[in-house]
N, C-alpha and C positions, 0 to 999 in steps of 0.2 A: 803413675802418680808424680806429682810436680816435686821439684827438689827443694822448693820453698815450703818450710813447715807453717801451717796456718793453725789458728785457734780452732778448737771444736764448734762446729756450727751451733749457734745460739748460746755460746759461752764467750762473753766479751770483755776485752781489755778495759780498764779504767785508766785513762791516759791523765796527764798532769794538768792539761787544760780543763779537765771536768772534775779534778780532785778538790778544787775550792768549793764547789757546789756541794758534793758529797760532805766535805768536812762541815760546812754550815748546816747542813741538814742533821748530820750525827750530832754537832754540838748542841743543836737546838733541842734535839730528842733527849739528849742526856739531862739538859737542864729542866726539861719538861716533866720527864719521869721522875726525878728527885723531888719535883715539887709537890708530887702526890703520894710520895713515900714508897715508891716500888724500888725494888733491889735488883741487880743484873744476875742473871745465870747463864752460864755458857756450856752447851752439850756438844758432844761429837756430831761431825757431819755424817758419820757411818753408824747405823744401828742394826740390830737384827731385823731380819724382814718381817718376822711374826708380829713385831710391835705395830707396824703400820696396818698389816691386815687386820689385826684385832681392834685398833682405834679408829681407824678410818672406815673399815668396811670393805669386804672383798668384793662386793658388787658395786665398785664405783669406778669412775674413769680413771682415777689416780691409781688404784691397786691395780686394775685390769690392764691399763694401757700406758700409763706414764712414768712409772717408778724405774730408776736406774738400778737394777737388781743384778747381783752376780754371786757366784759360789766361790768362797775363798778357798784356794787350791790346797792351802796348808792344812785345813782342818775340816773341809767341807761344809762349813756353815754358810747359809744363805744370807748375805748382807745387802743392805740398801742405802743409797745416798739419800738423806732426809728429803722428802718432798715438802714437808711443812714443820712447824716447830712445836705445837702443842704437845703432840705425843711423846716427843722427846722430853720436853719440860716435864710432864706428868710421870714419866718413867724415872727421871732424876729425882723428882719429890718423893715418890714411893720408895725407891732404891736408898735413898739417903735419910729417910724418915724425917723429912722437914716439916711435917704437919704435927708432930708430937706435942707441940706447944701452942697450937692454934693456927688460924688462917695465915697465909702468905700471899704477899703482893710481889710479884716477879715480872722480869722483862727479859728479852734477848734481842739480839740483832745478829744477823749474818746470812750466808748463802744457803738457798734450797735448790732443789734439783728436780726437773719434770721433763720427761721426754715429749715435748709439744712441738708442734710445727711453729717455728720461730716467726714472728711478726713484731711490729712495733708495739712495745708494751707487754709482750710475752716472750720470755726466753727461757732456755733450758738450765741454764744457771742465773737465778734471780736473787734478789737480797729483800728480806723482810725484817720489819720490827714487830715483835709480838709482845703482847701483854696478857698476863695471866693472874687471876686472884682465885686462890684455892681455899676452901673452908668457910666461904660466905654464902649463906643460902637466900639472904632477902633482895629484893628489888633494888635496894640502894646501891648494890655493886653494880647491877646491870646499867643503872642511870649513871653511876660514877664513870664507867668506861666510856659511854656516849659523851658525857661532859667533857671528859678528858681529850677525847678525839676532836671535839669541837674547839676545845681550847689550843690544840696544836695547829689547827687550821689557821686560827687567828695568828698564831706565832709566825707561821709560814707564809701568811699572806694570800691564801688561796680560800676557795669556797664551795667544796662539794656539798652535795645534797643527802639528806639522810632519809633511808627507808628502814620500815620497822615491821617486824612480824612476830608472831609466837607459833612454835610448834606443839605447845601442850606437853603432856607426859606421854609416856609409852603406850598407854591404854587409849588415849585420845587418838595416838597416830595409829593404832592398830584397826579402831573403828573406821577412822578416816581411809586408811589403806584398802580396806575391804569395799567401801563405797567407790573409790577411785578405780579399783579393778573392774568392778561391775560397769562402771561409766564408760571405761575405754574398751572393754569387751564388746559393749554393745555398739561401739563405734569402730571395730577393728579394722574395717577397710580404709580408714582415715589415719591410722597410724603409720609412721615411717619406720624404718628398720631398727633404728636406735630404741624407739618408743617400744615397738614389739619385744625387744630384748629385754627391757628393763620391766616390762608389764607385772610379771609376777615376783621379780626379785627386789626392784626398787621403785614402785610406780610413782613415788612422791617426786622422784628426780624428772619425770616426764613434764611436770608443771615448769620446769625451768628450760624447757626447749626453746631454741632459737629458729625453728623452722616455721616461716611465715604461712605455710599450709595448715599447720597446726593451731594456730593462735585462736581460732574460733572454738575449737574443740576444747581447748585447754581453758578458756574463759568460762565455759560451760560446766566445767568439772565441779564436783562438790567441794565446798570450803572447808578447809580444816578448822576455821573459827566456829563452825557450826558444831564440831565434835569436841569442843574444849571442854575439860572438867572444870568445876568452879574454882579450884585452888589456882589452877594455871591461869585462868581468866582474871582472877582478882590480881595475881601477881603482874600479869601484863598491864592491867589498869593501873597498878600502882607505879609501874615505871612510866607509863605515859603521863600520869598526874605530877610526877617529880619532873620531867622534861617540860611540861607546860609551865611549872613553877620557875623553872630556869630559863624560860624563854627560848628554848631550843626547838627550832621548827622541824616537822618530819612528816612523812606521809606513809600510811600503812599500805604495804604491799603484800596481799595474801599469797601471792605466788613466790614469794622470796623463802626458799627453803635451804639454801646452802648446800655445797656439794659433798659434805663429810657427815657420815652417819651418826656421829657422836653428838650432835646438837639436840637440845631440848628446850623448850619454853622460848625465851627471848632470843631472836637472831635480828641483826641489823647490817646494812651495807651502807657505807658512803659512796655515792656515785657522781660521776660527772659526764657530760656531754663533750667535753673537749678532747677526749681520747679515742674517738670512735667505738670500735666494737669493745675494747678493753676499757670499759668505763668504770668498773669497780676499783676504788683505790684503797679501801680498807674495809674490813668485814669481820664479824664475829657473832658472840652470843653466848648462851648458857650450855653447859655440857656437864650435867650433874652426876652422870653414870659412868664417867670415863676412868675416875680414879679407882672405882671398884672393878671396873672391866679389865683394867690393867693389872689387877693383883693387889691393890690397897684397900686400906678400910673405906667404907663408904664416906664420901665428902663431896660436898657441892663445889661446883667451880663456874668460872665465867672468864672469857678472854675475847681478844681481837688481834689482828695481824693487818699490816699495811704493806703493800709493795712499794719498795724504796725507788725503783727504776720509773714506775708510773708516777709518783708524786713528784720526782724530779722532773719528769717531763711537763706536768702541771706547772712548776715553778717556772719553767722556762717559757710555756705558753703565756703565762700570767706576767711575764717580765720581772719576776722576782729575782734580785741580783744576790747571789750568794757571798758576795765579799770578795775581796783581793787578799789573798794570803802570801803576796810577795815578801821577800825579805825587806826589813827597815832599811837596809844598807848594803850597796854593791861596793866593795873595797877594791880600788884600783891602785896598782903600785907598779914601778918600774925603776930598776937599779938593784945592785946587790945588797946595799946597806938598806933600801927601802923594802925589800923583801923580808928582810929580818925583823925589821920594825913592824911591818904588816902583820905578822903572825902574832906579835904581842898586843897590837891595837884590837885585832879581832877578838882574841881571847878576853881582853878587858871589857870590850863593849859587851859581849855575850854574857859574861858574868854580872853585867848591870842590866840585864835583861833585854838587851837589843839584838834582833835577828840579823846575822851578817853573812852575806854571800861574799866570799872572798875570791877574786879572780885567779884563775889558775891557766897555765899554758903560755904565758909571756905575751908579747905584742906590744904595739905602741900605745902612748896614752889614748890617741885617737880611737885605734881599733877597741881598746878596753872600755872607752866611755860609750862605744855603741852597744857593747854587751850590757854595760850598767843601764842603759835607757831601756833595753829590751827586757831587762830582768823583771821589770815592775816596781823595782825598789824607789822610794820617795827621795832618798839622798844617796850620792855617791861620797865616799871617802877616799881622797886622793892624796897619795904618799909617793914622793921622789925622795932623792938621796939627801936634798936640803931639809925636808921635813924629818926625815930620820935622824939627821945630825942634831936638830933642835928637839927631838922629841915631840913633835907636834904633828898634826894633821890638817888637811884642808876638807872642810865639810860643805859639799856643793849641791844645793836643791835641784832636783830633776824634774819636779811636777808643779813648781810655782816660780813665779818671777821675784826672786829675792837674790841677794849677793851672797856669793861664797865667802867662808871665812876660815881664818887660820887659827886653831884652837888646840887646847890640851885635850887629853883622851876624856877626862871627866867634864870638861866643858861641853865637849860634843855630846856626851852621854846626857847630860842635863837637857840640852836643846831637844834631842831625840825623844827622850821620855815625855817632856812637855808637849811635843807634837803629836 
């Protein structure tokens, strides 16, 4: 084993040079969600393993292969690092009786964990923004979630494409499941190992296979749309009608099934061809049975989640600049009296809303000015013993061709605020 400790494979550091783009994204997301009346909820990253088995489904890749699960040695409980956010959010809503006075619009943001093979756009610790609306049964909330996500893409300056489908109700899926099993059993010699494993436990997931050799077989499979009940079909048509009226373009993808067992009726994905194999940047749909399934009173629900790392990669590809969050001012000082005055100047400027990075570690004016330039700040404040004696400072522009000036603290603050 190397003496140099490394991060866990697939769990990455976020370095200062990346933080500006993350901050731009997070600030945009917070403003966007506030505009639609959604409120933040924060849940633990550790939950009882049974929560995810009940919510996601035991015969899913996530539960079977990807969860970070361990036994707590102190009490013998099986615990899991959350692989997704919806189950935790619904658990918190039930536990804290949040639906006692009607529907809730909630959102969360944070790390999720899945033991997958790391590759670009897929990590073992990854970050998601999740949006959940609980207690709303109509197609209007499905459409609102799609409208919201379309609005976010405009704010970010990116343009993924929308795919839409419906999974109907439980009885429609049961009928479709039986027809799928018969179809695939009749062509058993064409099934790969993964499809044979899923055939009787979760045949709907076979439709999502990426195996090129099975595409013709999957295309010929019975369509869930043909088994839809009238109520689910009317709900789906109502969602489409609202999207048409809002001018949101989409295509119906009858093979879109999602990888979690709790979905019903509307499902959707926003996809891009700019990220290779990891082309889904946002996905969601309706999960009307999950609240009851996890022990709450029956309540309809709908939601979606987006992968932050994938969206930030899209921003980079599209050339979207997350902005520069460098300090407004880098404060340069040399001399004993100058150092004492510099502390007072920095404090006063910060109290007036100016971001100040104060030089530390000594050095000549020349070496400090190199640090000032490298900091990204637009201005340097320069203080020597003469400025300290006069209770003044020199304000020097670093990013524009204009003259430096000797000013009082308040005069400098006025200029900086106006800039």
